[in-house]
C-alpha positions as CSV (number, residue, x, y, z in Angstrom):
1,M,193.0,-6.5,204.7
2,F,193.5,-3.1,203.0
3,F,193.0,-4.6,199.6
4,F,189.8,-6.3,200.6
5,L,188.5,-3.1,202.3
6,S,189.4,-1.0,199.3
7,K,187.5,-3.3,196.9
8,V,184.4,-3.4,199.2
9,L,184.4,0.4,199.6
10,A,184.8,0.9,195.9
11,F,181.8,-1.3,195.2
12,I,179.7,0.5,197.9
13,V,180.5,4.0,196.5
14,L,179.4,3.1,192.9
15,P,176.2,5.0,191.9
16,Y,174.7,1.9,190.2
17,T,174.9,0.0,193.5
18,W,172.9,2.8,195.1
19,A,170.4,2.8,192.3
20,I,169.9,-1.0,192.6
21,V,169.5,-0.7,196.4
22,F,166.9,2.0,196.1
23,L,165.0,0.1,193.4
24,L,165.1,-3.1,195.6
25,L,163.9,-1.1,198.6
26,A,161.0,0.3,196.5
27,W,160.1,-3.2,195.4
28,R,160.1,-4.6,199.0
29,S,158.6,-1.6,200.8
30,K,155.0,-1.8,202.0
31,N,154.6,1.9,202.7
32,E,153.4,3.6,199.5
33,T,155.0,7.0,200.1
34,R,158.3,5.4,201.0
35,K,158.0,3.1,198.0
36,R,157.5,6.0,195.6
37,K,160.4,8.0,197.1
38,F,162.8,5.0,196.8
39,F,161.6,4.4,193.2
40,I,162.1,8.1,192.2
41,A,165.5,8.1,193.9
42,G,166.6,5.0,192.1
43,L,165.4,6.2,188.7
44,T,167.0,9.6,189.3
45,I,170.4,8.1,190.1
46,L,170.1,5.9,187.0
47,L,169.2,8.8,184.8
48,V,171.9,11.1,186.1
49,F,174.8,8.6,186.1
50,S,174.0,6.8,182.9
51,N,173.5,9.9,180.8
52,R,176.7,10.7,178.9
53,F,175.8,14.3,178.3
54,I,175.3,15.1,182.0
55,L,178.5,13.4,182.9
56,N,180.5,15.2,180.2
57,Q,179.1,18.6,181.4
58,A,180.0,17.7,185.0
59,M,183.5,16.8,184.0
60,I,183.9,20.0,181.9
61,A,182.9,22.0,184.9
62,W,185.2,20.0,187.2
63,E,188.3,20.4,185.0
64,I,190.8,23.2,185.6
65,S,191.1,25.6,182.7
66,P,194.4,25.4,180.8
67,V,197.2,27.8,181.6
68,K,198.3,29.9,178.7
69,D,201.9,29.8,177.6
70,P,204.0,32.8,178.4
71,A,205.2,35.0,175.5
72,P,206.7,32.8,172.8
73,Q,210.5,32.7,172.7
74,S,212.8,31.9,169.8
75,Y,215.7,29.5,170.2
76,D,218.8,28.9,168.1
77,A,218.9,25.1,168.7
78,I,217.0,22.3,170.3
79,I,218.2,19.1,172.0
80,V,216.6,15.8,171.0
81,T,217.2,12.9,173.4
82,G,216.9,9.3,172.4
83,K,218.7,6.0,171.8
84,Q,221.4,5.5,169.3
């Protein structure tokens, strides 16, 4: 049951699913203002989530900046592990 639920929820959360739903609602709607809003929402979702530049900028903003190494130390020897 959990496997099925996780697959269905993963499909529902995808932005392309929402874009298709909004575009279908715009196509089937009879109210002109609602049709225009659904169409704009669908196209906006497609534009934002299919644009590689916007996604890269969002991922760069989301990432944690790297931690700098403490002061470099010098060692006399190193240990290399591996198979014989």
